[in-house]
Structure formats: structure tokens, C-alpha cells
C-alpha positions, 0 to 999 in steps of 0.5 A: 899637562900644565903650563910648565909641561907645555914649555918643556915639550915645545922648548919654550920657557914656561914663563914666556907664555905668561904675558902682562895685559896692560889693560887689566894689570894681570898676566894671561896665558898665551899658548899659540896664535890659534889658542884663546887667551885665558884670564888668570886664574880659573878662566880656562876650561881643561879638556879631556886628555887624549892618547896621542903618540905611538902607543907607548904612552908618550905624548907626541903632540905638543900640548899647546897645539893639542888644546888648539886642535881640541878647540878646532874639533869641538862641536861648532856653534855659530859665533857672531864676529866681534863688533865694535860700537861706533867711535869705541876704541879698539881695546874695548872689543871682546876677545874672540870667543868671549862675551863682552863685559862691563869695563873693570877698574884697572888693577895695579900692575905692581903686585908686592912680593915678599922675599926673605933671606937671612944669612944661611936661610931664605923665606920666600913666598911669591905673592904676585896675585893670580899669576903668582898663584899659578906659578906656585901651583906649577912648582909645588913639587919643588918644595920639601916638607918635614912632619913636626907633629903638633909643633906646627898647625895643620893649616893656615887661617887667613883671618888670624895673625900668624907667626912663621919661624924662618930657619937658616942652617949652617949645613954645607950642602951644595957645590961651592959651600965648603968655605962656609959654616962649620965643617961637618955640621949636622945643620944647626939653626944658624940664623933665625927670624920669627916673623909675626904678621898682624891680624889686620895686616897693617904691620909685621915684625921680624924678630931675630934670635941670636944663635949664641943665645943661652937657652933651655931646649925642651924635650922634643918629640921627633918623627922618625923615618919609620913613622914612630916618634922619639923624644929627644931629651932637652938640654939646659944652658946651651946655645940656641942653635943646638935646638936643630940638628943636635942629637937628631932634633928637627925644626919642630924642636926649634919651634918649641924652643922659641916658645919656651924662650919668648912665650910666642908660639910659632905656627909654621916654619920655613928652612933653607941652607946656603944655596938659598941666598945664592939662587934667590939673589941671582933670580932677582938680578942682584940686591943693592947694598951699601957699605960705610967702609971698604971690606976685605974679609979673609974668612968670608972672602968678601971684598967690596969698596965703600959705597953702593954695590949690587951683589948676587950669588956667591958674593951675596952669600959672603956678604950675609956671612961676614962677621969680622968686618962689621961692628964689634965683629960678633954675631949681633952685628952680623944680624944687623947687616942681615936685616939691612940686606933683607930690607933691600931685598924686600924693596927690590921685590916690591918694585915692578921690575921683577913682577912685570917680567914673567921670565924673571918671576918664574926664575924667582919662583923656581929658586924659591920653591927649590930652596925651601923646606916647610912643615906639612901644614903649609906644603900645599899650593893653596896654602902657600897662595893664601899666605902669600896674598896675606903677606903682600898686604903689609906695607914695607914701611910697617915691617919692623926688624929687631933683635931679642934684647940680650946681655953678655953672658956673665958666665963667659968671663972676660971673653964674651962668646954667648948672650942671655935674654935681657929680662929688663926689656925682652918681656915687653918685646915678647908681650907686644908681639904676642898681643899683636901690637905694632912697632910702627905707627899704623892706622888700625883697621879693626878700631870699631871691633877693638872698641867693642871688646874694650867696652866689655871691661867697662861697668860694675864688677861683682865681688870675688866671692860672688864669681862662679866659674868652671876652669878648663884646660884648652891648650895650656900646660898640663895641670894649668887648670888646677893651678889656676883654680888653687890660685883663684881660691887661695889668693883671690878669694874666688871660692865658687870656682871648680875644675872642669878638666880638659876642654873638648877642643884646644884653643889658641887664646884664653876665653871666658864665656858668660851669660848676659846676667853674669857680665859683672862677674866676668869683669871682676874675673877679667880684672883679677886675671888680667884678661883682655876684652877680646877674651870675654865672649858673651854667650851662655852659662853652664851648670856647675857641680852644685846645679848653679849657673857658672861661667866657663874659663878656658885656658888656651895656648897663650896662657902663661900661668896663674896671675900672669896678665894676658892683656897686651900693652897699649904700645910697643916698647921703644927698642933698637929697630929698623924698617924695611923701607929705609936704606941703611949702610953696613958699618 
């Protein structure tokens, strides 16, 4: 039985069994006076379970005492009493039953935890180092998951940039939520944030997508309860929020819609409803917010004076749901308020007050895991742990909040109800995120690697007619290989190109593999197609249909079409944004 079970059996809060060791900055599990303390994680050996009780299968011996008794009855071995070197301070003594070891460098007591919640949703990953790992392990059973097929990845890579689509629904689930959202809603995508975390973990971008953005929702394969797949037909010129719930669309359909609109591929999704905001803010003892003017909103029932406040529970939900008391009383101004709320919540979680309190940390983990629904690719504790530890590497000053650049929809007439993508500025924003470009000034950790990639583009180039290449489809849209081949031959003069059909495996990014003596050809093809240096992969050539050596161009999931450059911008565009470290007041 795990620590959570022990707490329940003994009427002890599980969190109270985790105690911060001030000498190491880590939490230790303390089961009782006779049980040894174990470092976290993995320092405690599990003992075989015994059949205790009255024969009914119920355990009557408290697990904490059971482990202590196991130590008492195990074969004894003489253990010298702990000795202290003359003059050594008491804390250098090794704990009973453990070997002494060299002093280790102290770790910071304050581990970062990133908690996201926006409007009617919450995205929570507890990244409190090793303690957070064990808590997530105990609470894994709280998490719900949805199979969205190939809309999400099968797992998580610690070595790559990643995109999480955070969805908040307007479904009225749970007591006390009757006054929010649309009555009878099937659960639309009311609040949406696409979180991009950079490959080098120096920065992250949280892109809000307005619910009233007019989009084309694509056809969506949707898993049915009986295991079959049903394709829900797409819709043209509809609100973005209908990509979820409408006609049985699942979160995978919202992910596909994001890709269709932005060109950015979400790797995973996290979804929650109204209750997430209430439970999470209560778990952290409230979130600090400030207002430039007093608010008395009859719709959301939010009533606050101008100035600073700490809000939680029902009041926190009312704050992020309020629309008619801020700015122009529209959804875009509510998004700004939600982003300010998120920033404050993140600052609260990055402080040490929560993480040095095991009970509070446990409450937060319990609330977080109960609030979330995720895809199958990240519903395991090890995956969540890995993702959390990667997220906590990003400083709050380099976490940028921004919104998809939009314009009022001219089709609405005088009363503006919806918005459309601003094609003058939005593509640059999407390109920066796709290219892993930070919206804040950061020191690149991978500068040497980036310099080496850029160097591959430098040097002499062959003529287009001398380029020999086989084009394969490795994850791009159907027919992309043939369309690219036609474009290369008819528009660019690459006549020695041919269609290699489908690649043996799908790739996230487009690659061009070439032999050393084909470097000049590779540089020419990269220039024609707008390939970045990172796409060039020195390797070997292949034999084409004429028996001659050729390069291999594999079109990945990031391929946008023949003639569309894949080279990331040198810097992000200058757009309205905020960062998580700055305090802002709602207006």
C-alpha cells in the first residue's frame, strides 16, 4: 500500500507524512518513530505484502506499523552505532541504518510549480522535484483521459519543444455552477490557451485563442464508446468554440482546428471545467489580484472594490468569468484579465510558501489531478512527472502571454460579435512559435549547436538543374510529395527530382539528408525551399531510379506547402503581450 493508503488507514493526512529536510531541501517520508526515513524518490525498499487481519482479506495492521515490524523481524545484522567525528556538528551523523556519505551541495528549498488556469479551465502540472513526483504517483488515479487518436502524440519527449493545448469548457458540471456558461451547453471550448515550451527551456509562450474567432473546423475522426471511429463532418465560418462538443466533437477536434488555423501542431491537450478554478485557488489559499476600478457585475456576481484582493473559490471563478465590467465588455478584454490572473497564480506557485508546506502541496495535487482530463499520451505518472520537471525550468520572466492577432469580423455589420484572424500580423506570430523563437530576450543555451546548423547553409551552391533529390512524404498532407515535385520541376528548374512516395516513418520536421559530396546541392535546394540549417542532415545518398546518387527530402508534419519557407524568423514580432513576472491590474 502506498503513502496515501497509509494516511487513510491511520487517520493521518498523507501530506503530513512528508517533511522538508532543511539540510537537503528535499522531502522525506516519515512513517513513525521506529521506521527509517527514506529519501525521495526510490530510496525506500518495498517489503513483501503480508496477509494481515481476520482472513477476510482486509488489512488490520496499519501499514506504517507493518513496515516498522518488518524491519524488526527481518534477519538482524550487527550494525555499529553511529559515531561522530571529534568536533563534527551533530547534523553530519548518518541516519540510523544508513551509510555515511560525502556532503552534497544543498538544493534550493523552493522548487517551481507551474499552475495554469484560465476562465473555465485549468492546466496543472506539479513540478516540485522529487516530492512532486511521488505525490503525482499517489494521485494518478484521479486523472481522466480521452483517446483522441493520432491528434495527440503517444508520449512525451524531454529533449524537444512541446505544445500543450489547454481547454476550458463552459459545461455546467458540479454544484454551484448554474449561474455560469451557457445553459444546456454540451461543453464548448470556451477558453483556449496554446502553451509552447521551447526546446532549450529558456522560455515559453501562452497563446490565447478567442472563442469567437471565425474558423473552418476540419473533418474530425472521433473515437466512440464502442471503440469504433466516427468522422464528424467539418464546418465552415463558425466560431472556434464549436470545435468541441458540437455534433459530438472531442478535444482532438479542437487540436486539429488549432493546427488548421495557426499551422502549429498541438502535441497534447489538457481540459477542465468550472470547478477547476474554484478547487485550485482554494488549494493554494487564494490568488492575489488588483483592480483599477471597483466592479459590481450583475452577471458574474463579482463585487470587488478598487485595489488589491486575495480571491479563491467562487469569487475566483466569478473574476475570470467577468466580461461586462472590463475594457470594452468583450471576450478579448476578458482574455487579458484571465492572463493577468494566470500570471498571479504562477507567481504564487513559484513562491516557497506552497512548496514548503506538505499539506498544502498535497491539497494542490489532489485538486489538480481531479480537475484534469488529458489525452492518453500523458495520462501516466511518469509522463506527467517528466513534463512537470521540464516546465519548471522556465523562468516566469520568460513566460509570455499573448492573444491571436484579430480584426472585427466585417460580416457582423455594426454590432461586432465575432473576430477573424489578422492576416497582416498573425502569420508572423504563428511562425515565431513554430520556429521556437522567444518573445522575450533570452540567452540561448544551444548557441553552439545553432551556429553549426547555420554553417551548413554557408558555402558554394550548385545550379538547380544539377540537384538530384527524391521527395518523400513523412507526415505532410496527402499528395504533398507530388505537389512539391511538380513545383520543383516546373517552377524552380530542379528537373532531376523524383517522387519517392511515403517515408517509412512520420517525422515532426522536414529533413534533407545528403552525402558530403552533395553539400552544394543541399544548400541550393535549401535556398529554393526555405529550409533552415537544422533541416539539413549530413549522412548518405540514395540511388534514384536512374541508378545515380540522390539526396532524400522528407516532408514532415511541419511542411506547409511547396514554396512556403520553413525558416524561422530571426526574432519574434512586436505584438501586445505580457509576462508572468509582472503585476498588472484589471481595468
